Phi, psi and omega in degrees: 000152182298325184295321180294330178293328182282346171059069178291144177290140178272118177207155183289128180228128174253111182274129177292139183305320181296324178295318180297316181297318182295334180269359181078021181240037186296325183259016185296316183294318177296321179297320180296316180297317179297318179295321180293321177298314181297318179294323180294319179299317180294322180294318180296317181295327180290327182266350185296330175303334176298317179294322178298317179296322178295320178296320177298317179295319181295318178295319180294331183266345185236350183231135177271092186292330181291313179290333178294322180284322181291329181281358178075025178273082186282336182297310177300322181295318179297318180296319179296317179297318178296322178301313182292327176297317178297317180295320178296323177297319176299324182285318189265326189306315181299343180271347183288131181302325181298319180284326182291337177284348178283158178296149184303323183290331176288322175300320182293319178294324175296321178295319179299319178297317178295322178299313179299316180293323179296316180296317181297312186289330179295313182286325177296324180299318179289323182292333182274349180282128179300149183303318183296337185272357177275126180276168182259013180295316180217134179295133179303322181293318178295322179295319179294321177297318179298318178297318179299316178298319180296319179297318178297320179295318180296321180295332174059237183293338177275072184299331182297324179296314178297321180295321178294320177300314180295324179299317178296318179296319180293321178298318179295322181293318180295325184283325190234351183272168176284165185297315183292310180297317181297318182298313180299314183293321179294318177300320178297315181295322178297316178300315180294324178296317178298316178297321179295318179297316178299316178296324179295320178296317178297319180295324179295319178296317178295319178298321179298319179295315180299315180298318180297317179295318178294322177297315178295322178296317179294321178296314180296319180298316180295318178298317181294320178296317177296323178298316179291314183296330178286352178080015182275347179170182180209175188229156181209162178206141178234164172271188185293341180267001180089008179274137181293127173253345176204142173209144185296141178299322182298318179295318180299318179296323179295337177264014180057042180218192177232161180298325180294324179288326181278330179296135183098352176263148177297144179300325183292344177292336181277350187251133178285149178291142182085150183218092184288347181269350182288134177282159180298128181097347178286146176272144184275170178296319179300323178297314181296320181293320180287328179275351181056044181245157179290150178213159184217130174052051174277121183277126181224158177259138185280136182261342187256020180247146180292321178257171182284122180225154183228143177237155167246115187249135174235149180194165176215150181290150176261121180241127180279183185292348179261008179079016181267141180284128183248347182142201179236149174224137181190193184226170178209164179217150180277123180260002189301307182295320179296320180292321177295321178296318178297320178296321179293320178297317178296322179295316180294332179286341184242344184233152178286128185291335183277312187257344183081000177282165174299141181270187185300319183295311181293324179294323176296318179296319179295319179296316179297321177292322180292332181277359179231123180279172183303334180276359179090359179271170181296127179263185180239140179195170177235140178240125178244124175253128183244142174226130182281135177270137178068015178290324183299323180294326176295314180297319184287322186271325184257348178099162183294323177302319177293322177297320178295317178299321178295318179297323178295319178292321178299316181297322179294316178296320183296317178296322181295320182288314183289319179062223182268012180280346180186178178257136180254137179218161177247128182272342184132150182061232179250029181253133181232161181222144175232126177248122179247103183281162177088180179293120186241130178278133184299321180295318180293324177295319179297320179296318179296317180299318180293324178294322178296314180299316181295320182290315182288342181274354177287155187295149176243151174253112180236116179053046178065016176243143177273126182236135178235126176232184177223187180210143173240144187229134171246137188235135173227141182247140176257134009263004185298321187255008179162141180251000174233157181298318180297317180294319180295318179295317180299317182286325174295325178293322176296320177295322177296319178299320179292322179296319178291326179289338180269020175108000179066166180071021180226172174241151179221138172274150179293142171221158185297333181293343184293334176298315179293321178297319180294320178294321178295321179294320179297318179293321178297322178297316177298317180294325180293320177298317179293322180295321179292318180290326183266011178058041181267354175278157177212165181247146168238157187238119178263130185289147171247119191249140175290129181292338183270310186264347185058026174262149180286120179262345180179181179224147171260129179281124180243131183279136178226151179225117178257099183292138183296337181251313186272348182085201182298133178243130184295142175302331178295343178267311188270342178293314175300325177295319178296323178296314180295328183274356180074026183264355184300314180302316181292317180294318181298319179293323178294317179298316181298315182293316182293316181297318179293322180294325177285319186290338182296341180268357180275166179297155177299141180094345177268121185265164172236132180254132181234132178284138176243119181284159176303329179294318177293320182295330180283350180279117181300341182275001184302314178301322179294319178298318180295315180298316180297321180295315178297321180292321182288323184270338181082012180280137177293141186298324183288350178268357178255127179242121180263120180266122186237132181275164182293343183296342178293343181269005176301327179240066185288099183220190182297326180297322178296316179297319180295323179295315178300317181297320181293319180293320178292329178293332177291329179108002181279162176270151180238132179237137176271110187271150175054041183297136177098349182263342184254232184253063188299137179214132178290343181297315182282337174293331181293327185246340180282133187276061180281148175259342185209148171245127179258119181279125185295149185294342179294335176275333182283319181297125178078004181296332182274355181283154181294133178087355181285139177267358184298327181296322178295322179294316179299317181298322179293319180295319179297318179297319178297315181296320179296322179294329180265007179062043179242149172284164175228143175232125176268122182266154171076025179284125186235334185241161179294326177299315179295322179298314181296320180295314183298318178297318182292334180277352173095013177297141183276333182220155183228140179217133179167181183295340181295338176248005176128148183271340183134137184230152177296166183299327182294319180292322179296318180294321178294326179295320179284341179291335180278315181223148181289323179219077187297148177274134183279147179245128180278136177214136180158188180291156179290318183214161177271137181256132181295162180302135182246154181244122181279134179200173173225098186229131177280130182229162177258130183241125181248134178207125176053041178080002180254145178254132178235160177247130178224172180234127178277124180266320172210157188210147172231182181293338186248351181187182183202164172250125186237139176239157180123341178247132186262136170048056178280129180296144178296136180096357178292138181257144180224165166241118186247128175262102184281328180199172179301117179086001181238101180236138184219144174275141184219158179230137181287131177259326178204163180206132177223114182053243184263013180243146177212151175254131182239152175243135183281147176293326177225145178295147180246162176268112184297339180293338179288346180284356177291345177291151182296148180293165181291141176270125183274145177285141181282000000 
């Protein structure tokens, strides 16, 4: 048993009954006594034939059995026969199955009865034999004493059995023996009885100690087994040479072995060399074993396991009573799961649980290390802070699980782009950080930043939906932009703020001016909040004109802010501030309510168009807000046109379809704003219920210029809209050339400065007071002029075989203004050498005194003018 291997010290222990019951060993002492009785009965029965043989020898030497039978003395013979029958019963009865099925104490009482009967019949047999038939070889009394001593010896620890035998013999002697003989024999028996009682008391005390030790041993064994089975630990023991003499079965099974196979092997064979878990200054297991010193919770790695496992081993040396070292005995526990848990805790403490990137704490540590070189002096590094553009709309419309999936894909792309050039980390939300240690070239950092933006701006597949986002990056360099981690982070954050303010999707390096810009932006945000609360914002209305009738069919509501100190502030400045400050929902609802309240006073049939931001569109309450606004203002639903940009389709899912259906159920018109500038897809035009497509002004500007492809794009959009039964509005029309082109391409409506920049509600109302549907009047330049470059360059001009010298005052890709030639007729053709290797044919469009305007036969690349001008011959 395992307990005997552990060698418990033998000492007297009295177990309290309640303790025994609590350990489940309440009947242990009774069980031990019963077992001891059964073993004693079997031992006596096995030795009792010795007594039978002694009686046979005594009878043969002291009784003349032949003359006893011939003389007809049947009483002694019957007693002798009965005596042997009783002795045979003592010998055989314990082996009988019927008796063995009885309880041990009942077997013991039967044995006592047989012992008493054996003693009585043995002495009665001698007492009944006539004196003449007793031989003189051995005195009967001495023989009876010898038999009694032998019976007591056979009974051994069961002194009561021997005492009962002697009691029976003494009773027979007193009843039938002579006074002298009886007295001597009785005194002998009394002496033997007293000795037997004294020995029985000593034996009882010894038995109590044995029982207590065995009880404690069984209790300890059960506790240890439960301790092992519960997986809290295991036990081991070695000899003086370090060889295992005992190891727990549970541990052996965990090593896919058995205790017998591991026993006999050195303990150190189970331990791998080296101890990576030991702290600096800790003593190893090998040191303790060689020093024969106690040790506790020494962490070691297992060498005999297929996977990586760790133990914590404790032990103490075994010293015998002579002070000699006998080996080690101890316990152990499995540290594998705890170590894995600690590793996981350490990982979570340093890495982001969602993306697996380094978290804020580790990135701060990495940045601080990058800012200090090995010698302790200030190092060089670059810090890039990234913020995802349009991520919030993904999270709001598709849910957080989709947002988490998107962040995981972003982190993978980011790691792939950065590679081993730096460490990538996630700060939280949609904010990321890149630390590039060492001497960093500014140009290379800019190239990396641009590569990151381009990679992160590519489409993602999330839940079978295509999602497109962007990224803005702020960059700060150490030590130029900060000598502490906090300063560098603050300045990189300012650069990121500037990148987002410059339209997003770009990177910006930190500059000292950004502090003032950030403070200015913060003040503007405070002023904007006050303006919204104090009703200081206002709307202007830009007309939308029918291309056929030139009548105003509606107005687009444009938000304006006239700052009390700074004056008018462009929407391109304060709208991004409103987005960052979370003011878009409140501002959008105010614009919708104000525009509807103004439009209700306009003539029937004149619509008002209101822009709806992606943030508003993602709000499930938008249809309810629109219905409440129409009900409060009294404006008919068909007179309200909601302009929605293509960015709402970044997360083209069921929620988007439901929103369109809900808005159409209200009865309002829907217009697709800025078509062609975003992520245009014919797929959503097929199912989205738009009433109008608005062609972005970037296609209108310059469409009338020679060589422009914009007109072809506009014509395609118009054809598409007509096929889908949608109206079209061309935005940003400024010149008569553009107006004529747009009309010729078939656009149904026109909007731009050529018909007005926007007027307050009072002016619009006054305009309608004059006419119910006033006709718009176009005003503006005849044509758009391409960008010109001012210069003073001497050129050679050839005409009709003659060479002239002129000076270019300004130039564009399609023409130039030249001075030096007087009163040149319109339509005159020239060949002009602008630079070495750059010659172009030109035609005069106008001429005034010594100046003329020419148009080139083919557009030129203005970058070629960087070459030095032609040298004229003197």
